[in-house]
C-alpha positions in Angstrom: -0.5 -28.2 -0.5 1.5 -25.3 -1.6 4.8 -23.7 -0.4 3.6 -20.5 0.9 7.1 -19.3 1.2 8.1 -16.2 3.1 12.0 -15.7 3.3 13.7 -13.9 0.3 16.1 -16.4 -1.4 18.1 -14.6 -3.8 16.9 -13.5 -7.4 19.0 -12.5 -10.5 21.9 -11.8 -8.4 20.2 -8.7 -6.8 20.4 -8.0 -3.6 16.5 -8.0 -1.6 16.5 -3.9 -1.5 17.0 -4.4 -5.0 14.8 -7.1 -6.3 12.4 -4.6 -4.5 12.6 -2.3 -6.2 12.8 -4.1 -9.4 9.8 -5.7 -9.4 7.5 -2.5 -8.5 9.3 -0.9 -11.5 8.2 -4.5 -13.6 4.6 -4.0 -12.3 4.5 -0.3 -12.5 5.9 -0.7 -16.8 3.2 -3.4 -17.4 0.2 -1.0 -15.3 1.7 1.7 -18.0 1.6 -0.2 -21.0 -2.1 -1.5 -20.2 -4.0 1.3 -18.5 -3.8 -0.3 -15.7 -2.0 2.2 -13.4 -3.6 2.1 -10.1 -4.3 6.1 -9.6 -6.7 4.9 -11.7 -8.3 1.3 -10.7 -11.5 1.9 -9.0 -11.3 -1.5 -8.0 -8.5 -0.9 -5.9 -10.3 1.3 -3.4 -9.0 1.0 0.5 -5.9 1.6 1.5 -3.7 -2.0 1.8 -3.7 -3.9 5.0 -2.9 -7.0 6.9 -5.5 -9.7 6.3 -4.7 -11.4 10.2 -4.4 -8.5 11.9 -5.9 -5.5 10.0 -3.2 -3.1 10.4 -2.3 -1.2 7.4 0.7 -1.5 5.1 2.7 2.1 4.6 5.2 4.0 2.2 7.1 1.8 -0.4 5.6 -1.9 0.5 2.2 -0.2 -0.3 3.3 1.2 -3.7 4.9 -2.6 -4.5 1.5 -3.9 -3.2 -1.0 -1.9 -5.7 1.1 -2.1 -8.2 1.0 -5.8 -8.0 -2.3 -6.3 -7.1 -3.6 -3.9 -10.2 -1.1 -5.9 -13.0 -2.6 -9.1 -11.7 -6.3 -7.7 -11.6 -7.0 -7.8 -8.4 -10.2 -6.4 -6.6 -8.9 -6.8 -3.3 -6.0 -4.6 -1.2 -5.6 -7.5 1.7 -2.8 -9.3 1.7 -1.1 -12.1 4.2 2.3 -13.2 5.0 3.6 -16.5 3.1 4.5 -17.9 6.4 1.2 -17.0 8.1 -0.1 -19.6 4.8 2.3 -22.2 5.5 1.1 -22.5 9.1 -2.9 -21.8 8.6 -2.2 -25.3 6.8 -2.1 -27.3 9.4 -5.1 -26.1 10.9 -7.8 -25.9 8.1 -6.4 -28.6 5.5 -4.6 -27.7 2.3 -4.4 -24.1 0.3 -3.4 -23.2 -3.2 -3.0 -20.4 -5.5 -4.1 -19.7 -8.9 -1.4 -20.8 -11.3 0.5 -18.0 -12.1 0.3 -16.3 -9.0 4.2 -14.3 -7.6 3.6 -12.9 -4.3 5.1 -9.4 -3.4 8.5 -8.9 -1.2 8.4 -6.5 1.2 10.7 -5.0 3.2 10.5 -4.6 7.2 12.3 -1.5 7.8 11.6 1.7 10.1 10.2 4.6 8.1 12.6 7.9 10.0 9.1 10.6 9.1 10.4 13.8 11.2 6.7 14.9 12.5 6.2 11.5 14.2 7.8 11.2 18.1 8.9 7.2 16.6 9.2 5.6 13.4 6.4 3.8 11.1 7.2 0.3 10.5 6.5 -0.3 6.8 5.1 -4.0 7.9 4.2 -5.5 11.0 6.1 -7.9 13.1 4.2 -11.1 11.1 5.4 -13.9 9.4 8.6 -15.7 9.7 10.1 -12.1 12.1 12.5 -11.5 9.0 13.2 -8.9 7.6 12.3 -9.6 4.2 9.1 -11.5 3.7 6.7 -12.6 0.5 2.7 -11.2 1.0 -0.2 -13.0 -1.3 -3.2 -11.1 -2.4 -6.1 -12.4 -0.9 -7.7 -12.9 -4.7 -4.6 -14.9 -5.2 -5.8 -18.0 -3.8 -7.7 -20.5 -5.3 -11.8 -20.7 -4.4 -11.6 -23.4 -1.8 -8.6 -21.6 0.1 -10.0 -18.3 -0.2 -13.3 -19.8 1.9 -11.0 -21.9 4.1 -9.1 -18.6 5.1 -11.8 -16.1 5.2 -13.4 -18.6 7.3 -10.6 -18.8 9.2 -9.8 -14.7 9.5 -12.3 -12.0 9.9 -11.6 -9.5 7.1 -11.1 -6.1 8.3 -13.9 -3.8 7.0 -15.2 -2.6 9.8 -11.9 -1.4 10.3 -11.7 0.7 6.8 -15.4 1.6 7.4 -14.1 3.4 11.0 -11.0 4.5 9.5 -12.6 6.5 6.5 -15.1 7.9 8.6 -12.3 8.7 11.0 -10.3 10.7 8.4 -13.3 12.1 6.3 -14.1 14.0 9.5 -10.6 15.1 10.1 -10.3 16.3 6.7 -12.9 18.0 6.0 -12.4 19.4 9.7 -8.7 20.6 8.5 -9.9 22.0 5.6 -12.3 24.6 7.7 -9.6 25.3 10.1 -7.3 26.4 6.8 -10.0 28.8 5.4 -10.3 30.3 8.8 -7.1 31.7 8.2 -5.3 28.6 10.5 -2.3 27.5 9.2 0.0 24.4 9.6 3.9 23.7 9.0 2.8 20.2 9.0 1.1 20.0 5.9 3.7 23.0 4.0 6.3 20.6 4.3 5.0 17.9 3.2 3.3 20.0 0.4 7.6 20.7 -0.2 8.3 17.5 0.3 6.1 16.1 -2.1 7.2 18.8 -4.7 10.7 18.1 -4.7 10.7 14.3 -4.7 8.6 14.8 -8.1 12.5 16.1 -9.7 13.9 13.1 -10.3 17.2 11.4 -12.6 16.3 14.3 -15.4 12.4 13.5 -15.1 9.8 16.1 -13.4 7.5 12.7 -11.8 5.7 15.5 -10.0 2.2 13.6 -11.8 2.8 10.7 -10.6 3.2 11.8 -7.0 -0.1 13.6 -7.5 -2.0 11.4 -8.7 -1.2 8.7 -6.2 -1.7 11.1 -3.5 -5.5 11.9 -5.0 -6.0 8.4 -5.1 -4.6 7.5 -1.8 -7.0 10.5 -0.1 -10.2 8.9 -1.6 -9.7 5.8 -0.8 -8.5 6.9 3.1 -11.8 9.2 3.3 -13.8 6.6 2.1 -14.4 8.2 -1.7 -12.9 6.8 -4.5 -14.4 8.3 -7.4 -14.7 11.7 -6.3 -14.4 14.2 -8.8 -13.2 17.3 -7.0 -10.4 14.7 -5.9 -9.2 15.8 -9.7 -8.5 12.1 -10.9 -9.8 12.6 -14.7 -7.8 12.3 -18.3 -6.0 15.6 -18.4 -4.0 13.9 -15.8 -4.4 10.2 -16.6 -2.9 11.1 -19.8 -0.4 12.9 -18.2 0.9 10.3 -15.7 1.2 8.0 -18.8 3.3 10.3 -20.8 5.6 10.7 -17.4 5.8 7.1 -16.5 6.6 6.8 -20.8 9.6 8.6 -20.0 10.9 6.5 -17.1 10.3 3.4 -19.1 12.1 5.0 -22.2 15.5 5.5 -20.0 15.4 1.8 -18.4 15.0 0.9 -21.8 17.6 2.8 -23.4 20.3 1.5 -20.5 20.1 4.8 -18.8 18.8 3.4 -15.4 18.7 -0.1 -14.1 14.9 -1.4 -13.4 15.4 -1.5 -9.9 17.1 2.2 -9.5 13.5 3.2 -11.6 11.8 1.6 -8.7 14.0 3.7 -6.2 12.6 6.5 -8.1 9.0 5.6 -8.5 9.0 5.1 -4.5 10.7 7.8 -3.5 8.4 10.1 -5.8 4.9 8.2 -4.3 6.2 7.8 -1.0 6.0 12.0 -0.4 2.6 11.5 -2.1 1.5 8.4 0.4 3.0 11.0 3.3 1.3 14.3 2.6 -1.7 12.5 2.3 -1.2 10.8 5.7 -0.5 14.7 7.2 -3.8 15.6 5.0 -6.2 13.3 7.1 -4.5 13.6 10.1 -6.3 15.7 12.8 -5.0 19.3 12.8 -2.4 17.6 10.8 -0.5 16.1 13.2 0.2 12.4 12.2 1.2 11.2 15.6 -2.6 11.9 16.6 -3.5 9.8 12.9 -1.2 6.7 14.2 -2.6 6.7 18.0 -6.5 6.5 16.3 -5.2 3.9 13.8 -3.8 1.5 16.8 -7.1 2.8 18.9 -9.4 0.9 15.6 -7.7 -1.3 15.1 -7.4 -3.0 18.4 -11.4 -2.2 19.1 -12.2 -4.4 15.6 -9.7 -6.8 17.2 -10.7 -7.2 20.0 -14.5 -8.3 18.5 -12.8 -11.0 16.7 -14.8 -14.3 18.1 -11.8 -16.8 19.6 -9.4 -18.9 17.8 -7.9 -22.0 19.1 -6.2 -24.8 17.3 -8.0 -26.5 15.0 -10.7 -23.9 13.7 -12.3 -21.5 15.0 -15.0 -21.3 18.0 -17.6 -18.3 18.3 
């Protein structure tokens, strides 16, 4: 039986936030060196979600999860709390993760988007209910454990289908409105924030922001490999160049790994926000948030009833 520890226990004298940003940079560095940056990873064609609830994981946590998934060669973007896995073993039997598995630390914190009536929570209040929690990618489990988990949880594929169809419809309507003379202050402001976030530490990280935006947009509308989204060889080459510049600053001691990770998250999160507004009906993120919650609730209502000791269909 594996111990899927959930709470942060401290590491190398770093605080939880420092560890979080360091893990982002470490995975980013490995992906740059191995040419596996998630923006160009065709396997990661879905938005990161919690396996048990089907909820989207937004903002900085989604960046960490995708960087780690791409570094480890995971094809899944479904994640589950370590605390949930420990509890699940009491019902389905022993579970194990693959050799060399390193879970991703995520931070439970509110994202204060100015265009939301209520702040977004980066991850749902699941797992151990602690502020810092570890999540495991579905692909990090060994084959027998994977089958046990999938038998217990319905994967949120239907949620993804409904989500991408709704986004694609809203995205096309938004484009049509703009072409017909419609304006959106929300979209304009998001674009400006993305542009500003790309300038940090004497580096121009805008290409990273842009590639992250297109990657998220493709996944959000269900067309991850559409050539019209702008990811091509030139973009990949420029993205790799600026990535190496950031890594060099850390190697030279100009930046600590966790500060570089914070810079990355700031630049990429601006791309995430830009993408979310781009697919929101009328560029209103509050509408998108409500639609996503309805889709998740609808899918969860159709799940099989679960009781202690197994699954009842």
